[in-house]
C-alpha positions in Angstrom: -16.3 -14.9 -27.9 -12.9 -13.7 -26.8 -11.6 -10.5 -28.3 -10.2 -11.1 -31.8 -7.3 -8.9 -30.7 -5.9 -11.6 -28.5 -6.7 -14.4 -30.9 -4.8 -12.5 -33.7 -1.9 -11.6 -31.5 0.5 -14.5 -31.8 2.7 -13.3 -28.9 -0.1 -14.1 -26.4 -1.8 -17.4 -25.6 -4.8 -17.8 -23.4 -7.0 -20.4 -21.6 -10.4 -20.2 -20.0 -11.1 -20.5 -16.2 -14.2 -20.2 -14.0 -14.5 -17.6 -11.3 -15.3 -19.5 -8.1 -15.0 -16.6 -5.7 -15.1 -12.8 -6.2 -15.5 -9.6 -4.1 -16.6 -6.2 -5.2 -17.5 -4.4 -1.9 -14.1 -4.1 -0.3 -11.4 -1.5 -0.9 -9.1 -4.2 -2.2 -11.0 -6.9 -4.2 -9.8 -10.3 -5.3 -11.1 -13.2 -7.4 -10.4 -16.9 -7.3 -10.2 -19.1 -10.4 -10.5 -22.9 -10.7 -7.2 -23.2 -12.5 -3.7 -23.2 -11.1 -0.1 -24.2 -11.5 -0.8 -27.5 -13.0 -2.8 -25.8 -15.7 0.1 -23.5 -16.5 -1.2 -20.4 -14.6 1.5 -18.2 -13.1 1.7 -15.1 -11.1 1.5 -11.9 -13.1 -0.6 -13.3 -15.9 -3.5 -11.1 -17.1 -7.2 -12.0 -16.8 -9.9 -10.7 -19.2 -13.4 -11.5 -20.2 -14.8 -11.1 -23.8 -15.9 -7.7 -22.5 -12.9 -6.2 -20.7 -9.9 -6.5 -18.5 -10.5 -8.1 -15.1 -7.2 -8.1 -13.3 -3.8 -9.9 -12.7 -3.0 -13.2 -11.1 -1.5 -12.6 -7.7 -0.8 -16.1 -6.3 -1.2 -19.7 -7.4 -1.6 -23.2 -5.9 -1.7 -26.5 -7.8 -5.4 -26.2 -8.7 -6.4 -22.6 -8.0 -5.3 -19.1 -8.5 -6.2 -15.7 -6.9 -6.1 -12.5 -8.8 -6.0 -8.8 -7.9 -9.1 -7.3 -9.3 -9.1 -4.1 -11.3 -11.3 -3.0 -8.3 -8.2 -2.8 -6.0 -6.4 0.3 -4.7 -3.0 -1.0 -5.9 -4.4 -1.8 -9.4 -3.2 0.6 -12.1 -3.7 -0.1 -15.8 -2.0 1.5 -18.8 -4.8 2.7 -21.0 -5.3 4.7 -24.2 -8.1 6.7 -25.7 -9.1 4.5 -28.7 -9.9 7.4 -31.0 -6.5 9.2 -30.8 -4.1 6.8 -28.9 -3.4 9.2 -26.0 -2.1 7.2 -23.0 -3.0 7.4 -19.3 -3.4 5.3 -16.2 -6.7 3.9 -15.0 -7.2 3.4 -11.3 -10.2 2.5 -9.1 -11.2 5.1 -6.6 -12.9 2.6 -4.3 -16.5 3.6 -4.4 -18.5 2.1 -7.3 -17.7 -1.2 -8.8 -18.9 0.0 -12.2 -16.6 3.0 -12.6 -12.9 3.8 -12.5 -10.9 7.0 -13.0 -8.1 8.5 -15.1 -6.6 11.6 -13.4 -3.7 12.4 -15.8 -5.2 13.2 -19.2 -3.8 16.5 -20.5 -6.7 18.9 -21.0 -5.8 19.8 -24.6 -7.0 16.3 -25.6 -10.5 16.3 -27.2 -12.7 14.1 -25.0 -16.3 13.1 -25.5 -18.7 11.1 -23.4 -18.9 7.5 -24.7 -15.3 7.6 -26.0 -13.8 4.1 -25.6 -10.9 3.3 -23.4 -8.7 0.3 -24.2 -5.4 -1.2 -23.0 -2.3 0.5 -24.5 0.9 -0.9 -25.9 3.0 -0.3 -22.8 1.9 -3.5 -21.0 3.7 -6.8 -21.1 0.6 -8.4 -19.4 -2.2 -7.4 -21.8 -2.3 -7.1 -25.6 -3.0 -3.6 -26.9 -6.6 -2.7 -27.7 -8.6 -4.7 -25.2 -11.7 -2.9 -24.2 -12.0 -1.5 -20.7 -14.9 1.0 -20.6 -16.2 4.3 -21.9 -16.0 7.9 -20.7 -19.1 9.0 -18.8 -17.8 12.2 -17.3 -14.7 14.5 -17.3 -13.7 17.8 -15.8 -10.6 19.9 -15.5 -8.7 19.9 -12.1 -6.5 22.6 -10.6 -3.3 21.1 -12.2 -4.8 21.5 -15.7 -5.5 17.8 -16.3 -8.8 16.1 -16.8 -10.3 13.9 -14.1 -12.1 11.3 -16.3 -14.7 8.9 -15.1 -14.9 5.6 -17.0 -17.8 3.2 -16.8 -16.4 -0.3 -17.0 -17.8 -2.5 -19.7 -17.7 -5.6 -17.5 -20.1 -6.0 -14.5 -17.7 -7.4 -11.9 -20.7 -8.5 -9.9 -21.6 -11.1 -12.6 -18.2 -12.6 -13.4 -18.4 -16.2 -14.5 -15.9 -17.4 -17.1 -12.7 -15.5 -17.8 -9.6 -16.0 -19.9 -6.1 -16.1 -18.4 -3.6 -14.5 -20.8 0.1 -15.5 -21.1 2.5 -13.2 -22.9 5.0 -15.5 -24.7 7.4 -12.6 -25.0 7.0 -10.8 -21.6 10.0 -12.5 -20.0 12.3 -11.5 -22.9 11.0 -7.8 -22.8 11.4 -7.6 -19.0 15.0 -9.0 -19.1 15.9 -6.5 -21.8 14.3 -3.5 -19.9 16.0 -4.6 -16.6 19.4 -4.4 -18.3 18.8 -0.8 -19.1 17.6 0.1 -15.6 20.6 -1.7 -14.0 23.2 0.2 -16.0 
């Protein structure tokens, strides 16, 4: 069952697709879905399972689409600590397909193992509050930030059906924000 967060959030619509190809062992991993342009899939749409975030659509043909997996060196995901809403960026460090990292959490934040990490409100691609993983390790680095290891809720080696999410208001937000940057 898809997260009730998406279902409740009227500014997002979604449809299911099947994963027909997927890599986890490379430095830059991709997945292929059996839906494309004629099903309304477009570049930049988010992809999730009922467990977690999977990635973002990169390119589309009539019947298929290819997405950049969360397991990709260019992937960076805006996240928050569910218990106190502190924001950070999740990246994959390229070793283990079950874990990703946050390197910019200020060390005054109270962290515990098993704390849940979700998407934050800064994304136009994903609704806020979609699960990603839980903290399994953290330690302070020289700059006074925490290096946080997150075990991903989704097993990327067993992807089957996913949901492609369309933000019905993303375009409007992007246009508005672009006007500010262009001034």
